[in-house]
VMD Tcl script that draws the C-alpha trace (Angstrom):
set ca {
  {58.07 -19.31 -8.73}
  {55.28 -18.50 -10.66}
  {52.75 -15.58 -10.90}
  {50.18 -17.82 -9.24}
  {52.47 -18.10 -6.19}
  {52.77 -14.34 -5.71}
  {49.24 -14.17 -4.07}
  {50.13 -16.93 -1.69}
  {53.50 -15.28 -0.95}
  {51.89 -12.09 -0.24}
  {49.61 -13.50 2.34}
  {52.58 -15.41 3.99}
  {54.63 -12.26 4.17}
  {51.66 -10.48 5.91}
  {51.53 -13.31 8.42}
  {55.18 -13.47 9.12}
  {55.37 -9.76 9.55}
  {52.61 -9.91 12.10}
  {53.94 -12.72 14.29}
  {57.50 -12.20 15.66}
  {57.70 -16.05 16.49}
  {56.82 -17.01 12.93}
  {59.20 -14.35 11.66}
  {61.98 -15.99 13.73}
  {61.06 -19.36 12.59}
  {61.55 -18.16 9.03}
  {64.88 -16.79 9.74}
  {66.01 -20.17 11.09}
  {64.68 -21.77 7.91}
  {66.86 -19.49 5.92}
  {69.88 -20.48 8.15}
  {69.11 -24.22 7.64}
  {68.78 -23.68 3.98}
  {72.09 -21.86 3.88}
  {73.74 -24.64 6.02}
  {72.38 -27.39 3.64}
  {73.68 -25.62 0.54}
  {77.10 -25.00 2.10}
  {77.20 -28.85 3.34}
  {76.10 -29.97 -0.29}
  {79.08 -27.90 -1.84}
  {81.54 -29.20 0.71}
  {80.53 -32.74 -0.02}
  {81.29 -31.95 -3.57}
  {84.85 -30.76 -2.81}
  {84.39 -27.14 -2.28}
  {86.56 -25.69 0.51}
  {84.65 -24.52 3.64}
  {85.01 -20.98 3.10}
  {83.96 -20.94 -0.50}
  {81.00 -23.10 0.26}
  {79.80 -20.79 2.96}
  {80.22 -17.80 0.76}
  {78.36 -19.38 -2.26}
  {75.59 -20.58 0.03}
  {75.08 -17.13 1.62}
  {75.33 -15.27 -1.74}
  {72.87 -17.79 -3.19}
  {70.33 -17.09 -0.54}
  {70.76 -13.43 -0.52}
  {70.34 -13.32 -4.38}
  {67.12 -15.30 -4.04}
  {65.83 -13.15 -1.34}
  {66.66 -9.84 -3.18}
  {64.98 -11.29 -6.42}
  {61.99 -12.48 -4.42}
  {61.46 -9.06 -2.95}
  {61.80 -7.40 -6.21}
  {59.54 -9.90 -7.81}
  {56.77 -9.30 -5.23}
  {57.01 -5.69 -5.98}
  {56.72 -6.16 -9.78}
  {53.76 -6.44 -12.00}
  {51.71 -9.53 -11.39}
  {52.34 -11.22 -14.74}
  {56.10 -10.82 -14.23}
  {58.03 -14.19 -14.21}
  {60.50 -14.71 -11.48}
  {63.72 -16.03 -13.25}
  {64.70 -12.60 -14.77}
  {64.65 -11.24 -10.96}
  {66.84 -14.11 -10.06}
  {69.38 -13.23 -12.81}
  {69.42 -9.65 -12.24}
  {69.90 -10.07 -8.46}
  {72.80 -12.41 -8.91}
  {74.24 -10.03 -11.52}
  {73.96 -7.07 -9.28}
  {75.65 -9.07 -6.23}
  {78.37 -9.86 -8.49}
  {78.93 -6.33 -9.68}
  {78.87 -5.00 -6.12}
  {81.21 -7.85 -4.92}
  {83.66 -6.91 -7.63}
  {83.73 -3.34 -6.35}
  {85.49 -4.52 -3.27}
  {88.56 -5.63 -5.34}
  {89.04 -2.27 -7.02}
  {91.47 -0.01 -5.20}
}
mol new
graphics top color blue
foreach p $ca { graphics top sphere $p radius 0.5 }
foreach p [lrange $ca 0 end-1] q [lrange $ca 1 end] { graphics top cylinder $p $q radius 0.2 }
display resetview
């Protein structure tokens, strides 16, 4: 993700939000990506539950980071948003284990 991609992504978001069929296709795309990630992890010996959890959290982190990146300044690089989103999810998940 580069700052140059932000303009194209912004146009894509406008199109997807205006067309429910395209929005649904986008959601199916995310589901396929999640499934592919989980399958790849499973092929590498990760148990099914852990693979599903990692795939879903990974995609959630990407989506959160992307949303934040789109709202940021035009020259902001994407990677720090990805790191922050993953850390935020990790922090929130840890709260579930605290009594």
